C-alpha positions in Angstrom: 0.0 0.0 0.0 2.5 2.6 1.2 5.4 2.8 -1.4 7.2 5.7 0.3 6.8 7.7 3.5 8.9 10.6 4.5 9.0 13.7 6.7 10.6 16.9 5.3 11.9 19.5 7.6 13.3 22.8 6.3 13.5 21.3 2.8 15.4 18.2 3.8 14.2 14.6 4.2 14.6 13.2 7.7 16.7 10.1 7.7 15.6 6.6 8.6 12.4 4.7 8.1 9.4 5.9 10.0 6.2 4.3 11.0 3.0 5.9 9.7 1.9 7.3 13.1 5.4 8.7 13.9 5.7 10.3 10.5 2.3 11.9 10.8 3.2 13.4 14.2 6.6 14.7 12.9 4.8 16.3 10.0 2.8 18.6 12.4 5.9 20.4 13.6 6.6 23.9 12.3 8.5 24.0 9.0 7.7 20.3 8.4 5.4 18.2 6.3 4.8 14.5 5.6 4.6 13.0 2.2 2.7 9.7 2.0 2.9 7.8 -1.3 0.4 5.0 -1.9 -0.2 2.7 -4.9 -3.7 1.4 -5.6 -4.9 1.2 -2.0 -8.2 -0.3 -0.9 -10.7 1.7 1.1 -9.7 -0.3 4.2 -5.9 0.3 3.6 -6.6 4.0 3.1 -8.6 4.3 6.3 -5.7 5.2 8.6 -4.5 8.0 6.4 -8.0 9.3 5.9 -8.7 9.4 9.6 -5.4 11.1 10.4 -5.8 14.0 8.0 -9.6 14.1 8.1 -9.9 13.7 4.3 -13.3 14.2 2.8 -15.1 10.9 2.2 -16.1 11.8 -1.4 -12.6 12.6 -2.3 -11.4 9.4 -0.6 -13.9 7.4 -2.6 -12.7 9.0 -5.9 -9.1 8.3 -5.0 -9.7 4.7 -4.2 -11.8 3.8 -7.2 -10.0 6.1 -9.7 -11.3 6.6 -13.2 -11.8 10.3 -12.6 -11.4 13.2 -15.0 -8.5 15.6 -14.3 -9.6 18.2 -11.7 -8.7 20.3 -8.7 -11.3 20.6 -6.0 -11.3 22.3 -2.7 -12.6 20.4 0.4 -12.4 22.9 3.2 -8.8 23.4 4.2 -7.5 20.9 1.7 -7.1 20.4 -2.1 -8.0 17.2 -4.0 -6.2 16.9 -7.3 -6.6 14.4 -10.1 -4.1 14.1 -12.9 -3.8 11.7 -15.9 -0.4 10.5 -17.1 0.0 9.4 -20.7 2.5 7.5 -22.8 2.2 6.3 -26.4 2.5 2.7 -27.3 4.0 2.8 -30.8 3.4 -0.8 -31.7 -0.3 -0.7 -30.7 -0.7 3.0 -31.9 -2.6 3.9 -28.8 -2.1 6.0 -25.6 -1.9 4.4 -22.2 -3.2 6.5 -19.3 -2.7 6.2 -15.6 -4.0 8.2 -12.7 -2.5 10.2 -9.9 -4.5 11.8 -7.1 -3.1 14.2 -4.5 -4.5 15.4 -1.2 -2.8 18.7 -0.2 -3.2 20.1 3.2 -1.4 22.0 6.0 1.6 19.8 6.8 0.8 16.8 4.5 0.8 15.5 1.0 -0.9 12.2 0.1 -0.3 10.8 -3.4 -2.4 7.9 -4.6 -1.3 6.2 -7.9 -3.2 3.9 -10.2 -1.4 2.1 -13.0 2.3 1.3 -13.5 2.9 4.4 -15.7 2.3 6.8 -12.8 5.5 6.3 -10.7 6.6 9.3 -8.8 10.0 8.1 -7.5 11.9 10.3 -9.9 9.8 13.3 -8.9 10.6 12.7 -5.2 14.4 12.3 -5.9 14.5 15.5 -8.0 12.7 17.4 -5.3 15.0 16.1 -2.6 17.9 17.6 -4.5 16.2 21.0 -4.3 15.8 21.9 -0.6 15.1 25.5 -1.6 12.0 24.4 -3.4 10.9 21.8 -0.8 11.0 24.6 1.8 7.8 25.9 0.2 5.9 23.0 1.7 3.3 20.7 0.2 2.6 23.0 -2.7 6.1 22.4 -4.0 5.2 18.7 -4.3 2.0 19.6 -6.0 3.8 21.7 -8.6 6.5 19.0 -9.1 3.9 16.3 -9.8 1.8 18.5 -12.1 5.0 19.5 -14.0 6.1 15.9 -14.2 2.7 14.8 -15.7 2.6 17.6 -18.2 6.2 17.1 -19.3 5.3 13.5 -19.9 2.7 14.6 -22.5 5.4 15.9 -24.8 7.0 12.5 -25.6 3.5 11.0 -25.8 2.6 13.4 -28.6 5.9 13.0 -30.2 5.2 9.3 -30.4 2.1 9.8 -32.5 3.7 12.3 -34.8 5.5 9.6 -36.8 2.2 7.7 -37.3 0.5 10.9 -38.5 3.3 11.5 -41.1 2.9 7.9 -42.3 -0.9 8.4 -42.6 -0.5 11.6 -44.6 2.0 9.9 -46.9 -0.3 6.9 -47.3 -3.3 9.0 -48.2 -1.5 10.8 -51.0 0.4 7.8 -52.3 -0.4 5.8 -55.4 -1.2 2.9 -53.2 -4.8 1.7 -53.4 -4.8 0.9 -49.7 -7.7 2.4 -47.7 -6.2 4.2 -44.7 -9.6 5.2 -43.2 -9.5 2.6 -40.4 -6.0 3.7 -39.3 -7.0 7.4 -39.5 -10.1 6.8 -37.4 -8.2 4.9 -34.8 -5.6 7.6 -34.4 -8.4 10.2 -34.3 -10.1 8.4 -31.5 -6.8 8.2 -29.6 -6.2 12.0 -30.0 -9.7 12.7 -28.8 -9.2 10.5 -25.8 -6.0 12.3 -25.0 -7.8 15.6 -25.2 -10.5 14.3 -22.9 -7.9 13.4 -20.3 -6.0 16.7 -20.5 -8.3 19.6 -21.3 -10.1 19.7 -17.9 -6.7 20.3 -16.3 -6.4 23.7 -18.0 -9.6 24.8 -16.3 -8.4 23.3 -13.0 -5.5 25.9 -12.9 -8.1 28.5 -12.1 -8.7 26.8 -8.8 -5.1 27.2 -7.9 -5.0 30.9 -8.8 -8.1 31.5 -6.7 -7.2 29.2 -3.8 -7.9 31.0 -0.5 -6.7 28.5 2.1 -3.1 29.5 1.7 -2.0 26.0 0.6 -0.3 27.3 -2.6 2.9 29.2 -1.8 2.9 32.7 -3.5 6.6 32.0 -4.5 5.4 29.1 -6.6 2.7 30.9 -8.5 5.1 31.7 -11.4 6.0 28.0 -11.5 2.3 27.0 -11.8 1.8 29.6 -14.6 4.8 28.0 -16.4 3.3 24.6 -16.1 -0.1 25.9 -17.4 1.7 27.4 -20.4 3.3 24.0 -21.2 -0.2 22.4 -20.9 -1.7 24.9 -23.3 1.0 24.2 -25.8 0.2 20.5 -25.5 -3.5 21.2 -26.1 -2.6 23.3 -29.1 -0.7 20.4 -30.6 -3.5 18.0 -29.9 -6.0 20.3 -31.6 -3.7 20.5 -34.6 -3.3 16.8 -34.7 -7.1 16.4 -34.5 -7.6 18.8 -37.4 -4.9 17.1 -39.4 -6.6 13.7 -39.0 -10.0 15.1 -39.9 -8.5 16.6 -43.1 -6.7 13.3 -43.8 -10.0 11.4 -43.4 -11.7 13.8 -45.9 -8.7 13.6 -48.3 -8.7 9.8 -48.1 -12.4 9.7 -48.9 -11.9 12.1 -51.8 -9.0 10.0 -53.1 -11.2 6.8 -52.9 -13.9 8.6 -54.8 -11.5 9.8 -57.5 -10.0 6.3 -57.8 -13.5 4.8 -58.2 -14.4 7.4 -60.8 -11.2 6.7 -62.7 -11.9 3.0 -62.5 -15.4 3.5 -63.8 -14.1 5.6 -66.7 -11.5 3.0 -67.6 -14.1 0.2 -67.5 -16.5 2.3 -69.6 -13.7 3.0 -72.1 -12.9 -0.7 -72.5 -16.5 -1.6 -72.8 -16.9 1.0 -75.6 -13.8 -0.4 -77.4 -15.1 -4.0 -77.0 -18.5 -2.9 -78.4 -17.0 -2.3 -81.8 -16.0 -5.9 -82.6 -19.1 -7.1 -80.8 -21.4 -5.0 -83.0 -19.6 -6.0 -86.2 -19.4 -9.6 -85.2 -23.1 -9.5 -84.3 -24.0 -8.3 -87.8 -22.1 -11.1 -89.5 -23.5 -13.6 -87.0 -27.1 -13.1 -88.0 -26.8 -15.8 -90.8 -28.6 -13.8 -93.5 -28.7 -15.7 -96.7 -28.0 -12.7 -98.9 -24.9 -10.9 -97.7 -22.9 -10.0 -100.8 -19.6 -9.4 -99.2 -19.5 -12.9 -97.8 -18.8 -14.1 -101.3 -15.7 -12.0 -101.6 -12.3 -13.5 -100.7 -11.1 -10.3 -99.2 -14.2 -9.8 -96.9 -12.8 -11.6 -93.8 -9.4 -9.8 -93.5 -11.1 -6.5 -94.3 -13.7 -6.9 -91.6 -10.9 -7.9 -89.1 -8.8 -5.0 -90.1 -11.8 -2.6 -89.8 -12.4 -3.9 -86.3 -8.7 -3.3 -85.3 -8.6 0.2 -86.9 -11.8 1.3 -85.2 -10.7 -0.1 -81.9 -7.3 1.7 -82.1 -9.0 5.0 -83.1 -11.4 4.8 -80.1 -8.6 3.7 -77.8 -6.5 6.7 -78.8 -9.4 9.1 -78.2 -10.0 7.7 -74.7 -6.2 7.8 -74.0 -6.0 11.5 -75.0 -9.1 12.2 -72.9 -7.4 10.6 -69.8 -9.8 7.8 -69.5 -7.1 5.2 -70.0 
């Protein structure tokens, strides 16, 4: 349940391993806070932490069951934050999402992770190398986690860029392959990414208007920088979504053009084939009195006429672009 537990005093981690109760008591001292990290806890496992920090039952229920949209909510003197991490699985051409919830209060941070792609060990180590930042308290952890999640969006989007270039090349290639299914799949993934990131942009308003004093004023510029990074991510996602919509339309147009070309080519060959068919039909009617049938030159002349007429019609269709 608890993957890491530490007390930070004056920006430094207190050494040694601590029991939960001892850590919670140490976190109440001035200039200190406790950071409890949990991974997919059950409601019963989370009960001790909930009781100690008097966490709101609705927020606790959301944290335990996960599958929440990104948001930042205020519950009295505490904040409840939901974030979605993302990474792109190139072989499957899909995004994999995981979830992080944070409870931020006076003297404590509780992080709850769901999914293997949401590890925060690197975030903790980087923060511990920055005591000047950790001195800002729990809001420093909040910023570091948000920044870590948003930074992870960039490589995820970079991962889909190559597939988008392949789709664009495929749509405008001479190949007769129909790329509609792949385009639709990528479009669905981009829309899912937007669904898991766009609400976070609105959530930054809560941080700016937070009145409980949980967000250090010294970190407001850092939060604005993280918000700016998020807006750039959302802009790229919107561009990708528009590109895929255009690619889907272009793919449909190309299919229509290819079908029209096919129909023109078929019609042209049918017209060419109609010439010998018509002439052969006339001579196949078995009339008794057909004067040219008695001529020795009739057969080669008729064949030559068929060939010449077919060549003339073929040339005209060729010049018209039908063949």
